[in-house]
C-alpha positions in Angstrom: -2.4 122.4 -120.1 -4.8 122.5 -123.1 -8.1 124.3 -122.5 -10.1 121.0 -122.6 -7.9 119.1 -120.2 -9.2 118.1 -116.8 -7.4 118.4 -113.5 -8.9 115.1 -112.4 -10.9 112.6 -114.3 -12.9 110.1 -112.3 -14.1 106.9 -113.7 -17.3 105.6 -112.0 -20.1 107.5 -110.4 -20.6 105.1 -107.5 -20.3 106.5 -104.0 -16.5 106.6 -103.9 -16.4 108.4 -107.3 -18.9 111.1 -106.5 -17.4 111.5 -103.0 -14.0 112.2 -104.7 -15.6 114.7 -107.1 -17.4 116.5 -104.3 -14.3 116.7 -102.1 -12.1 117.8 -104.9 -14.3 120.6 -106.1 -15.3 121.7 -102.6 -11.8 121.9 -101.3 -10.6 124.4 -103.9 -13.8 126.4 -104.5 -13.3 128.8 -101.6 -9.7 129.6 -102.6 -10.6 130.7 -106.0 -8.6 127.9 -107.6 -11.4 125.6 -108.6 -10.2 122.4 -110.2 -11.8 121.1 -113.3 -13.1 117.6 -112.4 -15.1 115.3 -114.6 -16.9 112.1 -113.6 -17.5 109.5 -116.4 -20.2 107.0 -115.7 -21.2 104.0 -117.9 -24.9 103.9 -116.8 -27.5 106.6 -116.8 -27.5 107.3 -113.0 -25.2 107.7 -110.1 -24.9 105.2 -107.2 -23.1 102.1 -108.6 -24.0 99.3 -106.1 -26.4 101.6 -104.3 -29.7 101.1 -106.0 -33.0 102.2 -104.4 -36.2 101.3 -106.3 -39.8 102.1 -105.4 -42.6 99.8 -106.2 -46.2 100.8 -107.2 -48.3 101.3 -104.1 -45.3 102.0 -102.0 -44.0 105.4 -103.2 -42.3 106.2 -99.8 -40.6 102.9 -99.4 -37.2 102.6 -101.2 -36.3 99.0 -101.8 -32.6 98.6 -101.6 -31.5 96.2 -104.3 -27.9 97.1 -103.5 -26.3 98.3 -100.3 -28.9 98.9 -97.7 -27.5 100.1 -94.4 -24.5 101.3 -92.4 -23.2 100.6 -88.9 -22.7 102.7 -85.8 -19.0 101.7 -85.9 -18.4 103.4 -89.3 -17.4 107.0 -88.7 -17.1 108.3 -92.4 -20.5 107.1 -93.6 -22.2 107.9 -90.3 -20.9 111.5 -90.4 -21.8 111.8 -94.1 -25.4 110.6 -93.6 -26.2 112.1 -90.2 -24.3 115.3 -90.2 -23.1 116.5 -93.6 -26.2 115.5 -95.5 -28.6 115.2 -92.5 -30.7 112.5 -94.2 -33.8 111.0 -92.5 -32.9 107.6 -91.0 -34.6 104.5 -89.5 -33.3 101.7 -87.4 -32.7 98.4 -89.1 -33.0 95.7 -86.5 -31.9 92.1 -87.2 -32.9 88.8 -85.5 -35.6 90.0 -83.2 -37.0 87.4 -80.7 -40.2 86.9 -82.6 -38.5 86.4 -86.0 -38.3 82.9 -87.5 -35.5 80.4 -87.9 -36.8 77.8 -90.3 -34.1 75.2 -90.3 -34.2 71.5 -91.5 -37.9 71.7 -91.7 -38.3 73.0 -88.1 -40.0 76.3 -87.6 -38.4 78.0 -84.6 -38.5 81.5 -83.2 -35.1 83.3 -83.0 -35.4 83.2 -79.3 -35.6 79.4 -79.5 -32.0 79.2 -80.8 -30.8 79.2 -77.2 -32.9 76.1 -76.4 -30.8 73.0 -77.2 -33.9 70.8 -77.2 -35.5 72.7 -80.0 -32.5 73.2 -82.3 -32.5 70.5 -85.0 -28.7 70.0 -85.1 -26.6 67.2 -83.6 -24.4 69.4 -81.4 -21.8 68.5 -78.8 -22.8 69.5 -75.3 -20.5 72.5 -75.3 -21.8 73.7 -78.7 -25.5 73.9 -77.6 -25.8 77.7 -77.7 -26.9 80.6 -79.9 -25.1 80.4 -83.3 -23.7 83.9 -82.9 -22.2 83.0 -79.6 -20.9 79.7 -81.1 -19.1 81.5 -83.9 -17.8 84.3 -81.7 -16.3 81.8 -79.2 -14.5 80.1 -82.1 -13.2 83.4 -83.3 -11.9 84.2 -79.8 -10.0 80.9 -79.8 -8.6 81.7 -83.3 -7.5 85.3 -82.4 -7.5 85.7 -78.6 -5.5 89.0 -78.8 -8.3 90.5 -81.0 -11.0 89.7 -78.5 -13.1 92.8 -77.6 -11.4 95.0 -80.2 -13.2 96.8 -83.0 -12.2 99.1 -85.9 -8.6 99.9 -86.5 -7.5 98.2 -83.2 -9.0 95.0 -84.5 -7.4 95.4 -87.9 -4.0 95.9 -86.3 -4.4 92.9 -84.0 -5.2 90.4 -86.7 -2.1 91.3 -88.8 0.2 89.4 -86.5 -2.3 86.9 -85.1 -1.4 83.3 -85.5 -3.2 80.0 -85.3 -1.4 76.7 -85.0 1.8 78.7 -85.6 0.8 80.3 -88.9 -0.4 83.8 -89.6 -4.1 84.1 -90.0 -3.6 85.9 -93.2 -2.0 82.8 -94.7 -4.9 80.6 -93.8 -8.5 80.1 -94.9 -11.2 81.0 -92.4 -13.2 77.8 -93.1 -10.0 75.7 -92.7 -9.5 77.1 -89.3 -13.1 76.9 -88.2 -13.0 73.2 -89.1 -10.4 72.8 -86.3 -12.4 74.8 -83.7 -15.9 73.4 -84.1 -17.7 70.3 -85.4 -19.0 70.3 -88.9 -22.5 70.1 -87.5 -21.8 73.3 -85.5 -20.4 74.9 -88.6 -23.6 74.2 -90.5 -25.7 75.4 -87.6 -23.8 78.7 -87.3 -23.8 79.3 -91.1 -27.4 78.3 -91.8 -28.9 80.1 -88.7 -26.6 83.1 -89.4 -28.1 83.8 -92.8 -24.9 84.4 -94.7 -22.8 81.8 -96.5 -19.7 83.9 -97.4 -18.8 85.1 -93.9 -17.8 81.5 -93.0 -16.2 80.3 -96.2 -12.6 80.1 -97.1 -11.4 83.7 -97.5 -8.4 85.3 -95.9 -8.8 84.4 -92.2 -7.4 87.7 -90.8 -9.8 89.8 -92.8 -12.7 87.5 -92.3 -12.3 87.8 -88.5 -12.7 91.6 -89.0 -15.7 91.0 -91.3 -17.5 88.9 -88.8 -17.0 91.6 -86.2 -19.4 93.7 -88.3 -22.2 91.4 -87.1 -21.3 91.2 -83.4 -23.9 91.8 -80.7 -24.3 95.5 -79.9 -23.6 96.9 -83.4 -26.5 99.1 -84.5 -27.6 99.1 -88.2 -29.3 102.1 -89.8 -31.1 102.7 -93.1 -31.5 105.9 -95.0 -35.2 106.5 -95.0 -35.1 108.3 -98.4 -33.0 105.5 -99.9 -29.3 104.8 -99.7 -28.9 105.9 -103.3 -29.8 109.4 -102.0 -26.3 109.6 -100.6 -24.4 109.5 -103.9 -27.2 111.4 -105.6 -26.9 114.3 -103.2 -23.1 114.2 -103.4 -23.4 114.4 -107.2 -25.7 117.4 -107.0 -23.2 119.2 -104.8 -20.4 118.2 -107.1 -22.1 119.7 -110.1 -23.1 122.8 -108.2 -19.4 123.3 -107.4 -18.6 123.2 -111.0 -18.0 119.5 -111.5 -18.8 117.8 -114.8 -20.9 114.6 -114.7 -21.1 112.6 -117.9 -23.5 109.6 -118.2 -23.4 106.8 -120.8 -19.6 107.1 -121.1 -17.6 103.9 -121.3 -13.9 104.5 -120.5 -12.1 101.8 -122.6 -8.4 102.5 -121.8 -6.1 104.6 -119.8 -2.7 105.7 -121.1 0.0 108.2 -120.0 0.5 111.4 -121.9 2.8 114.4 -121.8 0.8 117.5 -121.1 1.5 121.0 -122.5 3.4 122.1 -119.4 5.7 119.1 -119.7 4.2 117.1 -116.8 3.0 113.5 -117.1 -0.8 113.2 -117.2 -3.3 110.6 -118.4 -5.3 110.1 -121.6 -8.6 108.2 -121.5 -10.3 106.7 -124.5 -14.0 107.3 -123.8 -16.9 105.9 -125.9 -20.4 107.3 -126.0 -22.4 104.1 -125.5 -25.4 105.5 -127.3 -23.6 106.8 -130.5 -20.5 104.6 -130.4 -18.3 107.6 -131.0 -15.0 107.7 -129.1 -12.9 110.6 -127.9 -9.7 111.2 -125.9 -10.0 112.9 -122.6 -6.7 114.2 -121.1 -6.2 115.0 -117.4 -3.5 115.7 -114.9 -4.7 112.6 -113.0 -7.3 109.9 -113.0 -9.2 108.2 -110.2 -10.5 104.7 -111.1 -13.4 104.4 -108.6 -14.2 100.8 -109.7 -14.3 97.2 -108.3 -12.1 94.4 -109.6 -14.4 93.2 -112.4 -14.9 96.7 -113.7 -11.2 97.3 -113.8 -10.7 94.0 -115.6 -13.1 95.1 -118.4 -10.8 98.0 -119.3 -8.2 97.4 -122.0 -5.2 95.8 -120.2 -2.6 98.0 -121.9 -0.6 101.1 -121.1 1.8 101.8 -118.2 -0.9 101.2 -115.5 -3.5 98.8 -116.7 -0.9 96.7 -118.5 1.6 96.8 -115.7 2.4 93.3 -114.3 2.4 94.6 -110.8 -1.0 96.1 -111.2 -2.4 92.9 -112.8 -1.2 91.0 -109.8 -2.7 93.4 -107.4 -6.1 93.0 -109.2 -6.2 89.4 -108.3 -5.8 89.8 -104.5 -9.6 90.0 -104.1 -12.4 87.9 -105.4 -15.9 89.3 -106.4 -18.7 87.7 -104.4 -22.1 87.2 -106.1 -25.1 88.7 -104.3 -28.7 88.3 -105.2 -31.7 90.3 -103.9 -35.4 90.3 -104.5 -38.3 92.4 -103.0 -41.9 91.2 -103.2 -44.9 93.5 -102.5 -48.2 92.4 -101.0 -51.4 94.3 -100.5 -51.4 93.3 -96.8 -48.6 92.1 -94.5 -49.9 88.5 -94.0 -46.8 87.7 -91.9 -48.2 89.9 -89.1 -50.6 87.1 -88.2 -47.5 85.4 -86.7 -46.7 88.5 -84.6 -43.8 89.6 -86.9 -43.6 93.3 -88.0 -39.9 93.9 -88.4 -36.4 92.4 -88.2 -35.1 89.4 -90.2 -35.9 85.7 -90.4 -33.5 83.1 -91.6 -33.8 79.7 -93.3 -31.7 77.0 -94.9 -34.0 77.2 -97.9 -32.5 79.1 -100.9 -34.3 82.2 -99.6 -31.7 82.3 -96.7 -32.7 85.7 -95.4 -36.0 87.6 -95.3 -36.3 91.1 -94.0 -39.7 92.6 -93.1 -38.8 95.8 -95.0 -42.0 97.8 -94.6 -44.9 96.3 -92.7 -48.1 98.4 -92.2 -51.3 96.7 -90.9 -53.9 96.3 -93.7 -51.9 98.3 -96.1 -49.4 97.7 -98.9 -46.2 96.1 -97.5 -43.0 94.7 -98.9 -40.5 92.0 -98.0 -36.8 91.8 -98.9 -37.8 88.2 -99.6 -34.4 86.8 -100.5 -30.9 88.1 -99.7 -28.4 85.5 -101.0 -24.7 85.3 -101.2 -22.5 82.7 -102.9 -24.0 79.2 -102.4 -27.6 79.7 -103.5 -27.1 82.2 -106.2 -27.2 79.6 -109.0 -30.6 78.4 -107.8 -32.1 81.8 -108.5 -30.1 82.3 -111.7 -31.8 79.1 -113.0 -35.2 80.8 -112.7 -34.1 84.3 -113.8 -34.1 83.2 -117.4 -37.9 83.0 -117.5 -38.9 85.4 -120.3 -42.3 86.2 -118.6 -41.9 89.4 -116.5 -44.0 89.6 -113.3 -45.7 92.9 -113.9 -48.5 94.5 -111.8 -50.6 91.4 -110.8 -53.7 93.1 -109.4 -56.6 90.9 -110.4 -56.6 88.9 -107.1 -56.8 92.1 -105.0 -59.9 93.9 -103.7 -61.0 96.8 -106.0 -59.9 99.4 -103.5 -56.4 98.0 -103.3 -56.2 97.8 -107.1 -57.3 101.4 -107.6 -54.9 102.6 -104.9 -51.9 100.9 -106.4 -52.7 102.1 -109.9 -53.1 105.7 -108.6 -49.8 105.7 -106.7 -47.0 107.7 -108.3 -43.6 106.1 -108.6 -40.9 106.4 -111.3 -40.7 103.7 -113.9 -37.2 102.5 -112.9 -38.8 99.5 -111.1 -39.8 98.1 -114.5 -36.2 97.6 -115.5 -35.8 95.3 -112.5 -39.1 93.3 -112.7 -38.5 89.8 -111.5 -39.4 86.9 -113.9 -42.6 85.0 -113.1 -40.9 81.7 -112.4 -38.6 83.4 -109.9 -41.5 85.1 -108.1 -43.5 81.9 -108.0 -40.7 80.1 -106.3 -39.9 82.9 -103.8 -43.6 83.0 -102.8 -43.7 79.2 -102.4 -40.7 79.3 -100.1 -42.1 82.2 -98.1 -45.3 80.2 -97.5 -43.3 77.2 -96.4 -41.0 79.2 -94.2 -43.8 81.0 -92.4 -46.4 78.2 -92.4 -49.1 80.4 -93.8 -50.6 78.4 -96.7 -53.3 81.0 -97.5 -50.9 83.9 -98.0 -52.0 86.0 -101.0 -49.8 86.2 -104.0 -47.6 89.3 -104.4 -48.7 92.0 -106.7 -45.2 93.2 -107.8 -41.6 92.1 -107.5 -38.1 93.3 -108.4 -34.7 91.7 -108.3 -31.1 92.2 -109.1 -28.2 89.8 -109.6 -24.9 91.6 -108.8 -22.8 88.9 -110.4 -23.6 90.5 -113.8 -21.1 92.8 -115.5 -19.8 95.4 -115.0 -19.7 94.7 -111.2 -19.1 90.9 -111.2 -20.3 90.7 -107.6 -22.0 92.6 -104.9 -18.9 92.7 -102.6 -15.3 91.6 -102.8 -13.2 89.5 -100.3 -9.5 89.3 -99.7 -7.9 86.0 -100.9 -5.8 83.7 -98.7 -2.2 84.7 -98.4 -2.8 88.4 -99.1 -1.6 91.0 -96.6 -4.4 93.4 -97.2 -2.9 96.2 -95.2 0.1 96.2 -97.7 -2.0 95.9 -100.8 -4.4 98.8 -99.9 -1.8 101.6 -100.2 -0.2 100.0 -103.2 -3.6 99.8 -105.0 -4.4 103.4 -104.2 -1.4 104.4 -106.4 -0.3 101.2 -108.3 2.4 102.7 -110.5 4.4 105.5 -108.8 5.4 107.3 -112.0 1.8 107.7 -113.4 -0.9 109.9 -111.7 -3.5 107.1 -111.8 -5.3 106.0 -108.6 -7.8 103.4 -107.5 -10.5 103.5 -104.8 -13.7 101.8 -103.9 -15.0 99.0 -101.6 -13.1 96.2 -103.3 -9.5 97.0 -102.2 -10.4 98.3 -98.7 -10.2 97.2 -95.1 -14.0 97.5 -94.7 -15.1 95.3 -97.7 -18.8 95.0 -98.4 -19.7 98.5 -97.0 -19.9 102.1 -98.1 -17.4 102.8 -95.4 -14.7 100.9 -97.2 -15.3 102.8 -100.4 -15.0 106.1 -98.6 -11.9 105.0 -96.6 -10.0 104.2 -99.8 -11.2 107.4 -101.4 -9.7 109.3 -98.5 -6.4 107.6 -99.0 -6.3 108.8 -102.6 -7.4 112.3 -101.7 -5.3 113.0 -98.7 -2.1 111.0 -99.4 -1.9 111.6 -103.2 -4.0 114.6 -104.2 -3.2 117.0 -101.3 -6.6 117.3 -99.6 -6.8 117.8 -95.9 -8.2 115.1 -93.7 -11.8 115.5 -92.5 -12.1 116.3 -88.8 -14.5 113.5 -87.9 -15.8 112.6 -84.4 -15.2 108.9 -83.5 -18.0 106.5 -84.2 -19.7 104.7 -81.4 
């Protein structure tokens, strides 16, 4: 092999990419046979869809514009965060009794959702219950053999589950829900649940598993220093172990090549996005740690990317648009309602509001809108406003202004400043939702639309008719004669979570690149 050839080239410095780099360089370092591993990243930072931004006045509060939490049932990420990296953590409660459910113009408390007289939906007598219970009972009728199961046991159960004589994987989840609950109950469960996508028409087998993520009893945890700290620390360990991390590098194509020792390797055409210069990087193997849309942006040529079987595998999932915005206030005005944490829901385009950091009489911040699918276009219509919402401090007391100006945060938040029209509408809906007409205007706001390239969506869902458990191992090594592999959240059995990205990375590492499995304790 030529002196400049790599053992493994990794495309993408998201969490699965830097995980692979860390594992590959760490596995061999002690044996004196260190592999030469290079990670090539289009942007100027690691993390991919983990993006933690700090606003002025809130230097110790990472606002998670991307992935924001993990679950107690996810062993890989739980071990990584809590044991291997030992990062500080905070609980992330959802739907506390004092949170709001603002639905059809009625302002309820979450605890009121069990009171049929207060819920503004025309429900049948047997549907007058909490929306989570309503949805879970429908799922239990859809897949009775999966009832009470979680994790791999649940995934195995849905593979053979049938409804009306047909496999769940061959049906759309919404299509089945329409036969197990009234349309009014469907709207109630969807609107009060906060998410749109989890009840829409994706592969029913995988959507049953997806909805189990939000079942009662599951504990959510945030990384106090920011979820982006996970890939950042992995990247630091990777480079300390001799790994090479290259930013601003756009991989344009992947081809096969005969290496000096006669084996088949890969050749990557890599462009420096700053200079426009291209070069060819050769490696014994390549890991494409990328979601569907990023893979589609590569040149569809060569024995892997141009392979008809690979092109078909690409289309087994659909990218789902996600939109997030954080707004900062100099005081948590929502605490006048007795709300200090948790999440409120609404059928307004806001959909979900998380009380991200709430400190009495001090700067506080809301994850004001967390949207998926149906309301994205509403916010996209306002995102084109050319007026950025900068630091708006004139309406604040002098002490608050001075404190915010003196706070030290990096300037990354400036790249994600929300447009003024978008912030105005978010604030208007927050006021309506909470019924606090005198709420002060925010002093800063950030947002991100994950539908933009190169991601094409915040998460990816399996399409109807796909047998995901068969596609996952095929996608890990799509062309058996070429040492090119794929990992990441998109083609996983835990879509929408860091856990899914790590699970597919482990398939590549242990089944194809010879690494030993990690001895992990089971998750709770």
